[in-house]
Structure formats: C-alpha cells, structure tokens
C-alpha positions as CSV (number, residue, x, y, z in Angstrom):
1,M,-74.2,100.8,-76.2
2,I,-74.3,97.1,-77.2
3,F,-76.7,94.7,-75.6
4,M,-76.1,91.0,-75.6
5,R,-77.0,87.8,-73.9
6,R,-75.3,87.0,-70.6
7,D,-73.2,84.0,-71.7
8,V,-69.6,83.7,-72.8
9,P,-70.3,82.5,-76.4
10,S,-72.4,85.6,-77.1
11,V,-69.7,87.9,-75.7
12,K,-67.1,86.2,-77.8
13,E,-69.2,86.7,-80.9
14,V,-69.6,90.4,-80.2
15,T,-65.9,90.8,-79.6
16,N,-65.2,89.0,-82.9
17,V,-67.5,91.5,-84.7
18,L,-65.8,94.4,-83.0
19,S,-62.4,93.0,-84.1
20,Q,-63.6,92.7,-87.7
21,F,-64.9,96.3,-87.5
22,A,-61.6,97.4,-86.2
23,S,-59.6,95.7,-88.9
24,M,-61.8,97.3,-91.6
25,S,-62.1,100.8,-90.2
26,G,-59.0,101.2,-88.0
27,L,-61.3,102.2,-85.1
28,N,-60.7,100.2,-81.9
29,A,-62.6,100.0,-78.6
30,N,-60.6,101.6,-75.9
31,C,-60.4,99.0,-73.1
32,D,-59.5,101.7,-70.5
33,K,-62.8,103.6,-71.3
34,T,-65.1,100.7,-71.9
35,E,-67.3,99.2,-69.2
36,I,-69.6,96.2,-69.0
37,F,-72.7,96.4,-66.9
38,F,-74.2,93.2,-65.5
39,G,-77.6,92.3,-64.2
40,G,-78.6,89.0,-62.5
41,I,-75.5,87.1,-63.6
42,H,-73.6,84.4,-61.8
43,P,-70.2,85.7,-60.5
44,I,-68.2,82.9,-62.3
45,I,-69.7,83.8,-65.6
46,K,-69.2,87.5,-64.9
47,H,-65.5,86.8,-64.3
48,Q,-65.2,84.8,-67.5
49,I,-66.8,87.6,-69.5
50,L,-64.5,90.2,-67.9
51,S,-61.4,88.1,-68.6
52,T,-62.5,87.4,-72.2
53,T,-63.1,91.1,-73.1
54,G,-60.5,92.9,-71.0
55,F,-63.1,95.5,-70.1
56,F,-63.9,96.9,-66.7
57,E,-67.1,96.2,-64.8
58,G,-69.3,99.3,-64.6
59,K,-71.4,100.2,-61.6
60,F,-74.9,101.6,-61.5
61,P,-76.1,104.3,-61.4
62,F,-74.3,106.1,-64.3
63,R,-75.3,108.9,-66.7
64,Y,-75.8,108.2,-70.4
65,L,-76.6,111.2,-72.7
66,G,-77.2,113.2,-69.6
67,L,-79.8,110.9,-68.1
68,P,-79.2,108.8,-65.0
69,L,-79.5,105.1,-65.7
70,N,-79.7,102.4,-63.0
71,S,-81.0,98.9,-62.7
72,S,-84.3,99.9,-61.0
73,Y,-87.1,102.3,-61.7
74,N,-86.2,106.0,-62.1
75,S,-88.4,108.5,-60.2
76,S,-89.6,111.7,-61.8
77,D,-86.9,113.6,-59.8
78,S,-84.2,111.8,-61.9
79,Y,-85.4,113.6,-65.0
80,Y,-85.9,117.0,-63.4
81,A,-82.7,118.6,-64.8
82,M,-83.4,117.4,-68.4
83,L,-87.1,118.5,-68.2
84,T,-86.0,122.0,-67.0
85,K,-83.5,122.3,-69.9
86,I,-86.2,121.3,-72.4
87,H,-88.7,123.7,-70.8
88,N,-86.1,126.6,-71.0
89,V,-85.4,125.9,-74.7
90,L,-89.1,125.8,-75.5
91,N,-89.6,129.1,-73.7
92,Q,-86.8,130.8,-75.6
93,W,-88.1,129.4,-78.9
94,S,-91.6,130.6,-78.2
95,T,-90.4,134.2,-77.4
96,K,-88.7,134.4,-80.8
C-alpha cells in the first residue's frame, strides 16, 4: 500500500519513484492488478490521477491481509472471522 496526497503532482512523483525502482530492480507494477482508492476528491482530479497512472479505481469495501477495509468505521462483527482464527490457534498452542 502506498499513501499519498490527493493531487496530481504528488501522484506523478510517486509514479516517478516507482519507475526508478522498476529500472533498478526489474520489478514493475502490474496495471491490471493495481487499484487506486479515493476519499473525498473532486471528480476532475480523480480522472486526472487515473489517466496519469493508468491504474483502475478500486471500490470499498475490500479485503487486505484478510481484514475488511472500508472508508467508514468497522464494527466488531467485521473482525469476527480473524478473532476466531486467533482464538483457535491460541487454544491449539495452549494444549501442546
């Protein structure tokens, strides 16, 4: 995940850094798998950023590392599956 300010110059700077990284390492961002998530941004600026990067706009909610992420507050029910897995692992560990 990369966080940045919501303006075109910041996005251009990040894409330049990613290009430099790609030229040194040979690892490129896959435009087909990369998404940008926006919050509280003007539609014109959003369009400029998407056309600058070539990435797709992602939609909330989505899962990251197994946890649901969205633009608002998560309830305790959102974490139930993760807490159950942790609880089960701890129970197995304590029986050993």
